[in-house]
N, CA, C and O atoms as a GROMACS GRO file, in nm:
protein
  584
    1MET      N    1   0.059  -0.115   0.027
    1MET     CA    2   0.020   0.015  -0.008
    1MET      C    3   0.078   0.150   0.003
    1MET      O    4   0.150   0.186   0.096
    2ASN      N    5   0.050   0.206  -0.076
    2ASN     CA    6   0.116   0.324  -0.102
    2ASN      C    7   0.055   0.436  -0.013
    2ASN      O    8  -0.063   0.436   0.020
    3LYS      N    9   0.150   0.539   0.025
    3LYS     CA   10   0.110   0.658   0.163
    3LYS      C   11  -0.012   0.720   0.117
    3LYS      O   12  -0.053   0.792   0.208
    4HIS      N   13  -0.113   0.726  -0.015
    4HIS     CA   14  -0.224   0.780  -0.038
    4HIS      C   15  -0.308   0.716   0.005
    4HIS      O   16  -0.415   0.764   0.043
    5ILE      N   17  -0.282   0.600   0.008
    5ILE     CA   18  -0.388   0.486   0.019
    5ILE      C   19  -0.381   0.496   0.186
    5ILE      O   20  -0.491   0.526   0.233
    6LYS      N   21  -0.305   0.482   0.258
    6LYS     CA   22  -0.308   0.486   0.391
    6LYS      C   23  -0.386   0.586   0.451
    6LYS      O   24  -0.460   0.574   0.549
    7ILE      N   25  -0.355   0.718   0.360
    7ILE     CA   26  -0.388   0.842   0.405
    7ILE      C   27  -0.545   0.877   0.398
    7ILE      O   28  -0.607   0.952   0.474
    8ALA      N   29  -0.597   0.800   0.283
    8ALA     CA   30  -0.728   0.812   0.260
    8ALA      C   31  -0.830   0.739   0.344
    8ALA      O   32  -0.944   0.774   0.372
    9ILE      N   33  -0.756   0.615   0.385
    9ILE     CA   34  -0.804   0.531   0.461
    9ILE      C   35  -0.826   0.579   0.608
    9ILE      O   36  -0.931   0.578   0.674
   10PHE      N   37  -0.717   0.617   0.640
   10PHE     CA   38  -0.697   0.680   0.760
   10PHE      C   39  -0.827   0.826   0.776
   10PHE      O   40  -0.920   0.836   0.857
   11VAL      N   41  -0.796   0.898   0.696
   11VAL     CA   42  -0.931   1.030   0.661
   11VAL      C   43  -1.075   1.001   0.657
   11VAL      O   44  -1.159   1.057   0.726
   12ALA      N   45  -1.102   0.884   0.546
   12ALA     CA   46  -1.238   0.870   0.495
   12ALA      C   47  -1.357   0.870   0.619
   12ALA      O   48  -1.472   0.912   0.604
   13PRO      N   49  -1.299   0.812   0.744
   13PRO     CA   50  -1.425   0.773   0.870
   13PRO      C   51  -1.450   0.938   0.919
   13PRO      O   52  -1.564   0.984   0.920
   14PHE      N   53  -1.370   0.992   0.946
   14PHE     CA   54  -1.366   1.167   0.988
   14PHE      C   55  -1.431   1.259   0.876
   14PHE      O   56  -1.463   1.374   0.907
   15LEU      N   57  -1.454   1.206   0.736
   15LEU     CA   58  -1.498   1.277   0.650
   15LEU      C   59  -1.666   1.226   0.686
   15LEU      O   60  -1.755   1.307   0.711
   16LEU      N   61  -1.684   1.088   0.684
   16LEU     CA   62  -1.805   1.030   0.660
   16LEU      C   63  -1.857   1.108   0.813
   16LEU      O   64  -1.943   1.195   0.807
   17LEU      N   65  -1.812   1.078   0.913
   17LEU     CA   66  -1.865   1.152   1.048
   17LEU      C   67  -1.905   1.315   1.017
   17LEU      O   68  -2.021   1.353   1.029
   18GLY      N   69  -1.820   1.385   0.985
   18GLY     CA   70  -1.826   1.520   0.932
   18GLY      C   71  -1.953   1.537   0.886
   18GLY      O   72  -2.038   1.614   0.932
   19GLY      N   73  -1.963   1.447   0.775
   19GLY     CA   74  -2.066   1.465   0.669
   19GLY      C   75  -2.184   1.496   0.718
   19GLY      O   76  -2.258   1.590   0.690
   20TYR      N   77  -2.208   1.341   0.855
   20TYR     CA   78  -2.293   1.334   0.920
   20TYR      C   79  -2.372   1.420   0.986
   20TYR      O   80  -2.495   1.419   0.978
   21ILE      N   81  -2.292   1.511   1.066
   21ILE     CA   82  -2.303   1.564   1.185
   21ILE      C   83  -2.344   1.721   1.055
   21ILE      O   84  -2.451   1.783   1.053
   22ALA      N   85  -2.284   1.734   1.009
   22ALA     CA   86  -2.331   1.866   0.912
   22ALA      C   87  -2.462   1.856   0.857
   22ALA      O   88  -2.529   1.959   0.858
   23THR      N   89  -2.537   1.699   0.785
   23THR     CA   90  -2.657   1.687   0.730
   23THR      C   91  -2.732   1.692   0.850
   23THR      O   92  -2.851   1.714   0.825
   24ASP      N   93  -2.701   1.677   0.996
   24ASP     CA   94  -2.774   1.679   1.096
   24ASP      C   95  -2.825   1.787   1.111
   24ASP      O   96  -2.946   1.801   1.124
   25MET      N   97  -2.732   1.894   1.114
   25MET     CA   98  -2.749   2.008   1.166
   25MET      C   99  -2.825   2.092   1.052
   25MET      O  100  -2.871   2.203   1.077
   26TYR      N  101  -2.836   2.038   0.936
   26TYR     CA  102  -2.890   2.122   0.848
   26TYR      C  103  -3.014   2.053   0.835
   26TYR      O  104  -3.095   2.141   0.803
   27LEU      N  105  -3.076   1.942   0.843
   27LEU     CA  106  -3.213   1.915   0.866
   27LEU      C  107  -3.284   1.946   0.987
   27LEU      O  108  -3.406   1.938   1.004
   28GLU      N  109  -3.170   1.994   1.096
   28GLU     CA  110  -3.258   2.039   1.209
   28GLU      C  111  -3.322   2.163   1.177
   28GLU      O  112  -3.436   2.191   1.214
   29ASN      N  113  -3.238   2.247   1.100
   29ASN     CA  114  -3.285   2.402   1.091
   29ASN      C  115  -3.365   2.412   1.044
   29ASN      O  116  -3.437   2.506   1.077
   30ASP      N  117  -3.413   2.310   0.918
   30ASP     CA  118  -3.484   2.335   0.800
   30ASP      C  119  -3.618   2.291   0.923
   30ASP      O  120  -3.721   2.359   0.911
   31ALA      N  121  -3.618   2.214   1.004
   31ALA     CA  122  -3.732   2.180   1.042
   31ALA      C  123  -3.817   2.267   1.122
   31ALA      O  124  -3.940   2.262   1.132
   32LYS      N  125  -3.708   2.375   1.197
   32LYS     CA  126  -3.739   2.501   1.295
   32LYS      C  127  -3.816   2.618   1.183
   32LYS      O  128  -3.884   2.709   1.232
   33ALA      N  129  -3.797   2.607   1.034
   33ALA     CA  130  -3.836   2.702   0.966
   33ALA      C  131  -3.973   2.688   0.978
   33ALA      O  132  -4.023   2.577   0.966
   34ASN      N  133  -4.050   2.802   1.003
   34ASN     CA  134  -4.193   2.869   0.990
   34ASN      C  135  -4.258   2.780   0.848
   34ASN      O  136  -4.193   2.785   0.744
   35LYS      N  137  -4.354   2.720   0.850
   35LYS     CA  138  -4.440   2.699   0.810
   35LYS      C  139  -4.579   2.714   0.769
   35LYS      O  140  -4.641   2.752   0.868
   36VAL      N  141  -4.665   2.701   0.657
   36VAL     CA  142  -4.779   2.766   0.622
   36VAL      C  143  -4.889   2.613   0.594
   36VAL      O  144  -4.871   2.531   0.504
   37PHE      N  145  -4.994   2.608   0.690
   37PHE     CA  146  -5.073   2.535   0.619
   37PHE      C  147  -5.215   2.604   0.591
   37PHE      O  148  -5.259   2.707   0.643
   38LYS      N  149  -5.281   2.512   0.487
   38LYS     CA  150  -5.391   2.568   0.468
   38LYS      C  151  -5.522   2.467   0.537
   38LYS      O  152  -5.543   2.346   0.537
   39LEU      N  153  -5.605   2.600   0.599
   39LEU     CA  154  -5.734   2.536   0.696
   39LEU      C  155  -5.852   2.492   0.559
   39LEU      O  156  -5.871   2.566   0.462
   40GLU      N  157  -5.927   2.347   0.580
   40GLU     CA  158  -6.020   2.347   0.450
   40GLU      C  159  -6.152   2.350   0.556
   40GLU      O  160  -6.148   2.331   0.678
   41GLN      N  161  -6.250   2.376   0.486
   41GLN     CA  162  -6.399   2.395   0.566
   41GLN      C  163  -6.421   2.250   0.576
   41GLN      O  164  -6.392   2.170   0.487
   42ASP      N  165  -6.482   2.218   0.706
   42ASP     CA  166  -6.546   2.103   0.756
   42ASP      C  167  -6.741   2.111   0.708
   42ASP      O  168  -6.825   2.166   0.780
   43GLY      N  169  -6.764   2.063   0.616
   43GLY     CA  170  -6.924   2.084   0.561
   43GLY      C  171  -6.915   2.208   0.526
   43GLY      O  172  -6.818   2.272   0.486
   44HIS      N  173  -7.053   2.245   0.548
   44HIS     CA  174  -7.118   2.394   0.498
   44HIS      C  175  -7.041   2.473   0.581
   44HIS      O  176  -6.975   2.421   0.671
   45CYS      N  177  -7.041   2.625   0.556
   45CYS     CA  178  -7.004   2.733   0.671
   45CYS      C  179  -7.094   2.823   0.670
   45CYS      O  180  -7.130   2.875   0.565
   46ASP      N  181  -7.146   2.856   0.794
   46ASP     CA  182  -7.257   2.961   0.846
   46ASP      C  183  -7.217   3.012   0.930
   46ASP      O  184  -7.261   2.976   1.039
   47VAL      N  185  -7.110   3.127   0.930
   47VAL     CA  186  -7.028   3.193   1.046
   47VAL      C  187  -7.180   3.273   1.098
   47VAL      O  188  -7.155   3.312   1.212
   48TYR      N  189  -7.300   3.305   1.068
   48TYR     CA  190  -7.399   3.355   1.137
   48TYR      C  191  -7.460   3.274   1.212
   48TYR      O  192  -7.497   3.316   1.322
   49ASN      N  193  -7.480   3.169   1.183
   49ASN     CA  194  -7.561   3.066   1.298
   49ASN      C  195  -7.460   2.993   1.332
   49ASN      O  196  -7.494   2.878   1.304
   50ARG      N  197  -7.348   2.991   1.379
   50ARG     CA  198  -7.267   2.939   1.449
   50ARG      C  199  -7.192   2.801   1.403
   50ARG      O  200  -7.129   2.726   1.478
   51LYS      N  201  -7.212   2.788   1.280
   51LYS     CA  202  -7.161   2.659   1.210
   51LYS      C  203  -7.093   2.673   1.104
   51LYS      O  204  -7.135   2.667   0.988
   52CYS      N  205  -6.944   2.701   1.155
   52CYS     CA  206  -6.825   2.728   1.074
   52CYS      C  207  -6.691   2.648   1.096
   52CYS      O  208  -6.593   2.706   1.143
   53ILE      N  209  -6.689   2.586   1.082
   53ILE     CA  210  -6.512   2.501   1.137
   53ILE      C  211  -6.419   2.455   0.994
   53ILE      O  212  -6.448   2.387   0.896
   54LEU      N  213  -6.297   2.527   1.036
   54LEU     CA  214  -6.187   2.487   0.956
   54LEU      C  215  -6.087   2.394   1.023
   54LEU      O  216  -6.054   2.402   1.141
   55THR      N  217  -6.040   2.297   0.927
   55THR     CA  218  -5.957   2.192   0.991
   55THR      C  219  -5.852   2.185   0.929
   55THR      O  220  -5.856   2.212   0.809
   56THR      N  221  -5.767   2.160   0.970
   56THR     CA  222  -5.627   2.066   0.895
   56THR      C  223  -5.523   2.015   1.018
   56THR      O  224  -5.465   2.079   1.105
   57GLY      N  225  -5.524   1.883   0.989
   57GLY     CA  226  -5.448   1.812   1.097
   57GLY      C  227  -5.506   1.829   1.266
   57GLY      O  228  -5.623   1.791   1.272
   58GLU      N  229  -5.473   1.857   1.349
   58GLU     CA  230  -5.512   1.822   1.499
   58GLU      C  231  -5.565   1.973   1.513
   58GLU      O  232  -5.620   1.994   1.622
   59MET      N  233  -5.558   2.109   1.402
   59MET     CA  234  -5.590   2.210   1.437
   59MET      C  235  -5.737   2.248   1.370
   59MET      O  236  -5.770   2.233   1.252
   60GLN      N  237  -5.826   2.310   1.496
   60GLN     CA  238  -5.986   2.350   1.442
   60GLN      C  239  -5.980   2.457   1.450
   60GLN      O  240  -5.915   2.509   1.540
   61VAL      N  241  -6.050   2.533   1.352
   61VAL     CA  242  -6.062   2.694   1.391
   61VAL      C  243  -6.221   2.685   1.375
   61VAL      O  244  -6.265   2.634   1.272
   62SER      N  245  -6.304   2.729   1.467
   62SER     CA  246  -6.442   2.784   1.498
   62SER      C  247  -6.461   2.942   1.473
   62SER      O  248  -6.409   3.029   1.544
   63ILE      N  249  -6.550   2.967   1.353
   63ILE     CA  250  -6.551   3.114   1.371
   63ILE      C  251  -6.729   3.113   1.393
   63ILE      O  252  -6.815   3.036   1.348
   64GLU      N  253  -6.737   3.230   1.478
   64GLU     CA  254  -6.934   3.229   1.504
   64GLU      C  255  -6.939   3.372   1.548
   64GLU      O  256  -6.857   3.444   1.606
   65GLN      N  257  -7.063   3.391   1.500
   65GLN     CA  258  -7.138   3.549   1.531
   65GLN      C  259  -7.180   3.556   1.640
   65GLN      O  260  -7.268   3.475   1.670
   66HIS      N  261  -7.137   3.644   1.735
   66HIS     CA  262  -7.240   3.664   1.872
   66HIS      C  263  -7.252   3.811   1.857
   66HIS      O  264  -7.153   3.882   1.876
   67GLU      N  265  -7.367   3.862   1.824
   67GLU     CA  266  -7.426   3.983   1.796
   67GLU      C  267  -7.358   4.061   1.701
   67GLU      O  268  -7.378   4.032   1.583
   68GLN      N  269  -7.247   4.194   1.738
   68GLN     CA  270  -7.184   4.249   1.660
   68GLN      C  271  -7.000   4.204   1.678
   68GLN      O  272  -6.906   4.271   1.635
   69GLN      N  273  -6.992   4.078   1.752
   69GLN     CA  274  -6.885   4.031   1.791
   69GLN      C  275  -6.832   3.914   1.695
   69GLN      O  276  -6.893   3.811   1.719
   70THR      N  277  -6.738   3.900   1.597
   70THR     CA  278  -6.726   3.791   1.556
   70THR      C  279  -6.608   3.716   1.648
   70THR      O  280  -6.520   3.781   1.705
   71VAL      N  281  -6.618   3.541   1.657
   71VAL     CA  282  -6.541   3.495   1.790
   71VAL      C  283  -6.469   3.425   1.679
   71VAL      O  284  -6.513   3.430   1.564
   72VAL      N  285  -6.363   3.363   1.709
   72VAL     CA  286  -6.263   3.267   1.658
   72VAL      C  287  -6.241   3.164   1.806
   72VAL      O  288  -6.201   3.208   1.914
   73ASN      N  289  -6.266   3.067   1.787
   73ASN     CA  290  -6.220   2.968   1.910
   73ASN      C  291  -6.138   2.853   1.846
   73ASN      O  292  -6.197   2.802   1.751
   74THR      N  293  -6.043   2.812   1.866
   74THR     CA  294  -5.895   2.744   1.843
   74THR      C  295  -5.873   2.595   1.934
   74THR      O  296  -5.897   2.598   2.055
   75THR      N  297  -5.846   2.519   1.896
   75THR     CA  298  -5.801   2.425   1.932
   75THR      C  299  -5.647   2.409   2.025
   75THR      O  300  -5.613   2.327   2.110
   76TYR      N  301  -5.594   2.494   1.981
   76TYR     CA  302  -5.454   2.536   2.066
   76TYR      C  303  -5.439   2.707   2.026
   76TYR      O  304  -5.459   2.779   1.928
   77PRO      N  305  -5.388   2.722   2.173
   77PRO     CA  306  -5.316   2.868   2.223
   77PRO      C  307  -5.279   2.906   2.125
   77PRO      O  308  -5.176   2.857   2.077
   78ILE      N  309  -5.350   3.008   2.059
   78ILE     CA  310  -5.288   3.113   1.919
   78ILE      C  311  -5.210   3.194   1.980
   78ILE      O  312  -5.210   3.220   2.100
   79ASP      N  313  -5.126   3.246   1.884
   79ASP     CA  314  -5.086   3.422   1.871
   79ASP      C  315  -5.125   3.501   1.892
   79ASP      O  316  -5.129   3.587   1.980
   80GLU      N  317  -5.180   3.467   1.758
   80GLU     CA  318  -5.229   3.570   1.644
   80GLU      C  319  -5.393   3.546   1.566
   80GLU      O  320  -5.407   3.438   1.509
   81ALA      N  321  -5.461   3.603   1.566
   81ALA     CA  322  -5.551   3.604   1.447
   81ALA      C  323  -5.593   3.728   1.364
   81ALA      O  324  -5.601   3.842   1.411
   82ILE      N  325  -5.620   3.692   1.232
   82ILE     CA  326  -5.669   3.828   1.138
   82ILE      C  327  -5.748   3.782   1.032
   82ILE      O  328  -5.703   3.698   0.953
   83LEU      N  329  -5.892   3.841   1.020
   83LEU     CA  330  -6.001   3.801   0.978
   83LEU      C  331  -5.988   3.924   0.843
   83LEU      O  332  -5.936   4.036   0.843
   84PHE      N  333  -6.046   3.861   0.755
   84PHE     CA  334  -6.048   3.920   0.653
   84PHE      C  335  -6.186   3.942   0.524
   84PHE      O  336  -6.188   3.883   0.416
   85VAL      N  337  -6.275   4.025   0.564
   85VAL     CA  338  -6.384   4.032   0.491
   85VAL      C  339  -6.369   4.104   0.346
   85VAL      O  340  -6.343   4.222   0.319
   86VAL      N  341  -6.398   3.980   0.253
   86VAL     CA  342  -6.365   4.069   0.108
   86VAL      C  343  -6.477   4.103   0.014
   86VAL      O  344  -6.543   4.035  -0.065
   87ASN      N  345  -6.476   4.227   0.046
   87ASN     CA  346  -6.601   4.297  -0.057
   87ASN      C  347  -6.621   4.279  -0.217
   87ASN      O  348  -6.717   4.255  -0.290
   88ASN      N  349  -6.474   4.305  -0.235
   88ASN     CA  350  -6.398   4.236  -0.417
   88ASN      C  351  -6.305   4.259  -0.380
   88ASN      O  352  -6.265   4.320  -0.281
   89GLU      N  353  -6.249   4.201  -0.480
   89GLU     CA  354  -6.085   4.185  -0.487
   89GLU      C  355  -6.003   4.256  -0.463
   89GLU      O  356  -5.889   4.220  -0.434
   90GLN      N  357  -6.053   4.402  -0.469
   90GLN     CA  358  -5.960   4.526  -0.443
   90GLN      C  359  -5.996   4.564  -0.325
   90GLN      O  360  -5.893   4.595  -0.265
   91ASP      N  361  -6.089   4.579  -0.257
   91ASP     CA  362  -6.159   4.611  -0.104
   91ASP      C  363  -6.164   4.513  -0.060
   91ASP      O  364  -6.246   4.431  -0.102
   92VAL      N  365  -6.074   4.483   0.048
   92VAL     CA  366  -6.101   4.406   0.180
   92VAL      C  367  -6.062   4.464   0.311
   92VAL      O  368  -5.959   4.514   0.357
   93ASP      N  369  -6.184   4.440   0.354
   93ASP     CA  370  -6.155   4.499   0.520
   93ASP      C  371  -6.064   4.374   0.673
   93ASP      O  372  -6.103   4.273   0.731
   94THR      N  373  -5.993   4.420   0.678
   94THR     CA  374  -5.898   4.340   0.809
   94THR      C  375  -5.953   4.426   0.935
   94THR      O  376  -5.989   4.542   0.954
   95HIS      N  377  -5.936   4.271   1.033
   95HIS     CA  378  -5.987   4.272   1.130
   95HIS      C  379  -5.904   4.232   1.160
   95HIS      O  380  -5.854   4.144   1.091
   96LYS      N  381  -5.823   4.285   1.314
   96LYS     CA  382  -5.691   4.213   1.366
   96LYS      C  383  -5.737   4.196   1.512
   96LYS      O  384  -5.742   4.285   1.597
   97MET      N  385  -5.773   4.046   1.532
   97MET     CA  386  -5.849   4.001   1.640
   97MET      C  387  -5.797   4.034   1.773
   97MET      O  388  -5.674   4.029   1.770
   98THR      N  389  -5.844   4.068   1.893
   98THR     CA  390  -5.832   4.028   2.028
   98THR      C  391  -5.840   3.949   2.099
   98THR      O  392  -5.953   3.899   2.098
   99MET      N  393  -5.757   3.895   2.188
   99MET     CA  394  -5.794   3.786   2.281
   99MET      C  395  -5.869   3.773   2.360
   99MET      O  396  -5.843   3.832   2.465
  100ARG      N  397  -5.984   3.703   2.356
  100ARG     CA  398  -6.099   3.739   2.480
  100ARG      C  399  -6.060   3.693   2.612
  100ARG      O  400  -6.016   3.782   2.685
  101GLN      N  401  -6.065   3.562   2.668
  101GLN     CA  402  -6.006   3.583   2.798
  101GLN      C  403  -5.891   3.449   2.783
  101GLN      O  404  -5.830   3.415   2.884
  102THR      N  405  -5.873   3.395   2.685
  102THR     CA  406  -5.787   3.280   2.712
  102THR      C  407  -5.744   3.286   2.556
  102THR      O  408  -5.805   3.343   2.466
  103PRO      N  409  -5.612   3.204   2.545
  103PRO     CA  410  -5.567   3.209   2.369
  103PRO      C  411  -5.635   3.140   2.311
  103PRO      O  412  -5.617   3.132   2.189
  104TYR      N  413  -5.745   3.060   2.376
  104TYR     CA  414  -5.812   2.999   2.254
  104TYR      C  415  -5.919   3.062   2.179
  104TYR      O  416  -5.959   3.019   2.070
  105TYR      N  417  -5.971   3.175   2.243
  105TYR     CA  418  -6.082   3.246   2.198
  105TYR      C  419  -6.035   3.392   2.150
  105TYR      O  420  -5.950   3.442   2.224
  106TRP      N  421  -6.068   3.454   2.062
  106TRP     CA  422  -6.043   3.580   1.987
  106TRP      C  423  -6.145   3.640   1.933
  106TRP      O  424  -6.222   3.557   1.885
  107GLN      N  425  -6.183   3.756   1.918
  107GLN     CA  426  -6.324   3.846   1.889
  107GLN      C  427  -6.281   3.986   1.827
  107GLN      O  428  -6.170   4.036   1.847
  108THR      N  429  -6.371   4.039   1.756
  108THR     CA  430  -6.340   4.155   1.670
  108THR      C  431  -6.466   4.200   1.649
  108THR      O  432  -6.555   4.116   1.653
  109GLN      N  433  -6.490   4.302   1.630
  109GLN     CA  434  -6.629   4.347   1.575
  109GLN      C  435  -6.650   4.364   1.422
  109GLN      O  436  -6.597   4.469   1.384
  110THR      N  437  -6.691   4.317   1.354
  110THR     CA  438  -6.688   4.323   1.224
  110THR      C  439  -6.820   4.338   1.151
  110THR      O  440  -6.925   4.316   1.211
  111THR      N  441  -6.819   4.381   1.007
  111THR     CA  442  -6.990   4.412   0.917
  111THR      C  443  -7.044   4.311   0.882
  111THR      O  444  -7.123   4.315   0.787
  112LEU      N  445  -7.010   4.157   0.969
  112LEU     CA  446  -7.059   4.056   0.949
  112LEU      C  447  -7.210   4.070   0.942
  112LEU      O  448  -7.282   4.091   0.845
  113PRO      N  449  -7.239   4.052   1.081
  113PRO     CA  450  -7.423   4.096   1.124
  113PRO      C  451  -7.504   4.117   1.011
  113PRO      O  452  -7.606   4.053   0.988
  114GLN      N  453  -7.444   4.233   0.920
  114GLN     CA  454  -7.525   4.347   0.833
  114GLN      C  455  -7.531   4.266   0.666
  114GLN      O  456  -7.626   4.274   0.589
  115LYS      N  457  -7.385   4.179   0.639
  115LYS     CA  458  -7.367   4.098   0.514
  115LYS      C  459  -7.451   3.937   0.530
  115LYS      O  460  -7.509   3.884   0.435
  116LEU      N  461  -7.444   3.890   0.639
  116LEU     CA  462  -7.530   3.783   0.672
  116LEU      C  463  -7.663   3.764   0.741
  116LEU      O  464  -7.700   3.654   0.782
  117ALA      N  465  -7.740   3.887   0.755
  117ALA     CA  466  -7.868   3.853   0.861
  117ALA      C  467  -7.959   3.769   0.796
  117ALA      O  468  -8.020   3.690   0.868
  118VAL      N  469  -7.987   3.768   0.649
  118VAL     CA  470  -8.104   3.742   0.550
  118VAL      C  471  -8.057   3.593   0.501
  118VAL      O  472  -7.945   3.557   0.466
  119LYS      N  473  -8.167   3.526   0.508
  119LYS     CA  474  -8.151   3.362   0.441
  119LYS      C  475  -8.063   3.398   0.332
  119LYS      O  476  -8.069   3.509   0.279
  120GLY      N  477  -7.975   3.301   0.293
  120GLY     CA  478  -7.910   3.313   0.165
  120GLY      C  479  -7.807   3.394   0.147
  120GLY      O  480  -7.728   3.362   0.058
  121ASP      N  481  -7.786   3.490   0.207
  121ASP     CA  482  -7.664   3.593   0.227
  121ASP      C  483  -7.570   3.528   0.225
  121ASP      O  484  -7.573   3.417   0.279
  122SER      N  485  -7.448   3.577   0.158
  122SER     CA  486  -7.304   3.527   0.163
  122SER      C  487  -7.176   3.593   0.173
  122SER      O  488  -7.180   3.699   0.110
  123ALA      N  489  -7.072   3.574   0.226
  123ALA     CA  490  -6.992   3.663   0.232
  123ALA      C  491  -6.836   3.587   0.218
  123ALA      O  492  -6.795   3.496   0.289
  124LYS      N  493  -6.787   3.634   0.138
  124LYS     CA  494  -6.632   3.583   0.110
  124LYS      C  495  -6.545   3.624   0.235
  124LYS      O  496  -6.526   3.740   0.273
  125LEU      N  497  -6.486   3.486   0.304
  125LEU     CA  498  -6.354   3.562   0.404
  125LEU      C  499  -6.235   3.500   0.412
  125LEU      O  500  -6.223   3.388   0.362
  126ARG      N  501  -6.152   3.546   0.461
  126ARG     CA  502  -6.018   3.510   0.487
  126ARG      C  503  -5.982   3.498   0.622
  126ARG      O  504  -6.070   3.537   0.700
  127ILE      N  505  -5.857   3.446   0.682
  127ILE     CA  506  -5.844   3.404   0.783
  127ILE      C  507  -5.689   3.360   0.790
  127ILE      O  508  -5.642   3.255   0.745
  128ILE      N  509  -5.627   3.449   0.848
  128ILE     CA  510  -5.482   3.343   0.886
  128ILE      C  511  -5.489   3.358   1.074
  128ILE      O  512  -5.542   3.440   1.148
  129VAL      N  513  -5.404   3.230   1.100
  129VAL     CA  514  -5.409   3.185   1.234
  129VAL      C  515  -5.279   3.188   1.269
  129VAL      O  516  -5.208   3.130   1.187
  130LYS      N  517  -5.210   3.248   1.384
  130LYS     CA  518  -5.072   3.217   1.384
  130LYS      C  519  -5.037   3.131   1.512
  130LYS      O  520  -5.085   3.181   1.614
  131TYR      N  521  -4.966   3.012   1.534
  131TYR     CA  522  -4.982   2.935   1.618
  131TYR      C  523  -4.795   2.881   1.621
  131TYR      O  524  -4.733   2.801   1.552
  132GLN      N  525  -4.768   2.942   1.700
  132GLN     CA  526  -4.592   2.875   1.750
  132GLN      C  527  -4.488   2.932   1.580
  132GLN      O  528  -4.397   2.865   1.532
  133GLY      N  529  -4.530   3.046   1.532
  133GLY     CA  530  -4.465   3.060   1.431
  133GLY      C  531  -4.522   2.995   1.306
  133GLY      O  532  -4.480   3.035   1.197
  134ASP      N  533  -4.609   2.904   1.309
  134ASP     CA  534  -4.661   2.832   1.154
  134ASP      C  535  -4.763   2.944   1.136
  134ASP      O  536  -4.785   3.016   1.233
  135GLN      N  537  -4.816   2.962   1.042
  135GLN     CA  538  -4.932   3.056   0.999
  135GLN      C  539  -5.045   2.916   0.925
  135GLN      O  540  -4.999   2.838   0.842
  136TYR      N  541  -5.165   2.910   0.965
  136TYR     CA  542  -5.286   2.862   0.905
  136TYR      C  543  -5.382   2.968   0.861
  136TYR      O  544  -5.442   3.056   0.924
  137ILE      N  545  -5.379   2.933   0.727
  137ILE     CA  546  -5.488   3.008   0.648
  137ILE      C  547  -5.589   2.970   0.597
  137ILE      O  548  -5.620   2.854   0.623
  138ALA      N  549  -5.650   3.021   0.537
  138ALA     CA  550  -5.805   2.981   0.459
  138ALA      C  551  -5.898   3.084   0.390
  138ALA      O  552  -5.970   3.161   0.455
  139GLN      N  553  -5.894   3.081   0.290
  139GLN     CA  554  -6.039   3.156   0.209
  139GLN      C  555  -6.148   3.077   0.213
  139GLN      O  556  -6.134   2.957   0.187
  140PHE      N  557  -6.276   3.130   0.246
  140PHE     CA  558  -6.400   3.030   0.216
  140PHE      C  559  -6.516   3.125   0.228
  140PHE      O  560  -6.501   3.240   0.270
  141TYR      N  561  -6.614   3.084   0.197
  141TYR     CA  562  -6.742   3.154   0.179
  141TYR      C  563  -6.849   3.112   0.290
  141TYR      O  564  -6.895   2.998   0.294
  142SER      N  565  -6.885   3.213   0.379
  142SER     CA  566  -7.001   3.170   0.455
  142SER      C  567  -7.134   3.199   0.388
  142SER      O  568  -7.140   3.312   0.338
  143GLN      N  569  -7.241   3.123   0.376
  143GLN     CA  570  -7.392   3.146   0.319
  143GLN      C  571  -7.472   3.127   0.443
  143GLN      O  572  -7.461   3.018   0.499
  144THR      N  573  -7.547   3.212   0.491
  144THR     CA  574  -7.650   3.146   0.586
  144THR      C  575  -7.754   3.133   0.536
  144THR      O  576  -7.812   3.188   0.442
  145VAL      N  577  -7.792   3.010   0.645
  145VAL     CA  578  -7.909   2.894   0.579
  145VAL      C  579  -8.024   2.912   0.674
  145VAL      O  580  -8.128   2.855   0.643
  146ARG      N  581  -8.022   2.986   0.794
  146ARG     CA  582  -8.167   3.018   0.816
  146ARG      C  583  -8.191   3.133   0.889
  146ARG      O  584  -8.306   3.168   0.913
   0.00000   0.00000   0.00000
């Protein structure tokens, strides 16, 4: 065996171990990156009659109308909630929600009672819910059934 082969055999395990450690550090850093999840409607959505649930995995978001207050209830204690009422593509009302008593309940005053008061009325809504740096987003329609 010449000296180059001996050096290669001696250095190879260290290069293998270094590559393994570098890959692990890269994957760990990538796993910590904030992610965006899409919430899906769980059946028909009727915010006015308190029947609107959005889900993805274990996260569930319920959106209800309590007189003049639009209330969001979640299965996890979220950090922030923003509700958008879309009048048309250029005109969007943004409502940053405030925490009610716990981080599971959020509320804000919206124009939804006027838009959804009559049977058959509908409104296009968007929501962003932030939980531990991740964002849960949805665009959906709410239609009053009764």
